[in-house]
N, C-alpha and C positions, 0 to 999 in steps of 0.2 A: 530503639523504638521505629517500627514502621511507619512512614506518614501514610495512610490509610485516607482514600479518597471517597467519594459519594456523585452519583450525577446530577448532584445539587452542586457539588463544591470542585468544580474543574479548572485544573491548570489551561494557561494560555496555550493554546494550540502551537508548533513550531515549522515554520518554512523551510523544508528539505533542500527546496531547488526544481529542476527542470529534470524531463525524461523523456524522449521519444520510442516509443515502443509500436510494434506494430497492433495490427487489427486484426482481433482473432473472433473469427464467425462461429459460432457453435455447428460443428457437424450435425448432421439431421439426427444421430445417432445420442450424441449430448443432450440434445432436446429433447427425444423421445423420452431418456430416463432421468433428467434432473430439471428442464424446463423449458418448455415449448414457447414463453415468452420473454423468453431472453435474446435478441438478437445479437449483442456483441457484449464479451467481457471485457471491463477495464480495470482488472484487478491489479493492483501495486506490485503482486507477486509475479515473478518471470515465469511462471510453470505453464501458462499458456500463453499469454500476451505478453512475446516478450520481446527481449530489445534487439539490436544489431548486432549480427555474430560479429567475435573477438572486440566488442566492447569496451573490454576489459583492459586490453593490452594499451591502449591509449593514458590510463593511469591520470590522467586531467580531472576525474569527479570528485567531487566532496565526500567528505565519510559516511554519508549516507547514499553513497553509489550513485546519488543525483548529480547536474550539472549545474555551476553557479549562475548560470545566464544560459538564454535559448538557443544562442548560436553555435556554443561548444556542446549540446546535447544534440541538437540535429549534425553534429559535425560528425557525431561517430555513425552516422548513418551511410553507407556507400549512396553514390547518387544514384543508382540507378533502382534501391529500394524506396526511398523517399514518398513515391505516390501511394507507399504502404503501411506508412509509420504515421501517426499523430501526435503531436508534442500536447504533455501532460504535466501539472507540478502537482507537489505532495506538500500538506499539514501534517505533522505528528501530533497526538494526543498524548503527552508523555507519562504515560499511566501503562504499568503492567500490570496485566489478567494471567494469575497463576494457578494453579489447583489449589490453593488455599480458599479462593471465590473471594479472597479481600484484596481488590484492586490498590495499587499503591502507586505512588509518585514516582519518577527515574529521573534520574538526569543522564544526560548526553551518551554521558561515559562510561554507563550501565548498557546503553543500547547499543551503540556505534563505537568501532573501532579507531583507535587514535591512529598519527601520525598521517592521516591524510587532510586535504583543504577542509578548513574550517566552512559551516556553513553558512550563507547570503542573508543578509537583512531581506525581511517579506518586502517586495517591490510591489507596485501599484499592478492591480492583477486585475483591472477592469476587462480586457480582454478575454479573461478566461470565465469558466461558470464552472460551477461546484455538479457533480455527477450525481456522488453520495460515499458512505463510509466504508470502507473493505477494513475486515478483521484479520490480521496476517501474523505469523511467528516473526518475534522479535530476533535481528540476529544474536546479538548478546555473546558472541566469540570473536574472538580476532581472524579466524580463519575464515567465518563467514561473510561475504561483499553479499549484500542485498536482503531484504524481505525472505522468508521461508513461503511457505503455503497457506494459500486462503482457504479454510475450511467452506466458503461460499459456492468459490469456483472450482476446488482441487480437488473434494471431497464429495461434492450434489448435495451437501447441506441446503442450497436454495432451492430443493426439491419441498422440503418442511419449513422454511424460515420465508418471511416475506421480503423480495428485493424486488429493486428494478429494472427497468431494462438494461443496462448496464452490469447486473449479476454485483449489485451493491448496495448498502441502507439508506434510505435516503433522510431518517434520521437521527441525528447525534442519539440522543436517550434512549433509540432501540439500540444503535449499535454497542452502547453501552452496556445494556442489559445481553446483548448476544455475546458480547467477547467474556461477561462473566461467567455465562454458560459455557462458553468454549473451553475456557481455563478450566473450570470442574471438570467438564467433559471429557476434553483433549481427544478432540477427533483428529487432531495433527498433534505432538507433543507438546507444542506450545514452549513457553506463555507466549502470550499475544499482546499485540497492541491495535489500536485505530490509527486508521490514515483516511484522511478526506482527499478525494480523488478529484482536479481540477481539469479540463481539458481545453483548451485555448478554440475560442469561438470561432 
């Protein structure tokens, strides 16, 4: 029996760790096509706002491909590139949104590959502020490291869905409804998860 959930019955978000990503400022063409009000993309997807080159070669990240402390995340970035990067952390809502339109609770083993470092306990995040929620493709297979595409920024769904200046959704209830829609409509193959994006102040 599927463990179905609703917007009024949400599991506790899971802290995934830290990640330093570069600042992707939308091009003039991107803004003209998909969202002139979005000055910066802060998606959890690597498609636009990516990580440092060769980050994967370090193999010191945890099973969500985040790092368990800030210093390890920053160490993956070459010193000369650091001014162009910002430090983020993420929380995952452990719910999968698929084509059936019926969200279901999932375990970490169903979302992330095994055999890597475990996830850290959530620390004091008083130095971080929430930027909003992203809806991204879940990894789901051992050969995939990191999340897939976010239709909001990768496919330009921000043109028809209300997003904030970071191309994220401000409200969790709205993110839940959008994730259900993406699961059914499949702007990317999916399935999807909701990830809260926080950035160091």
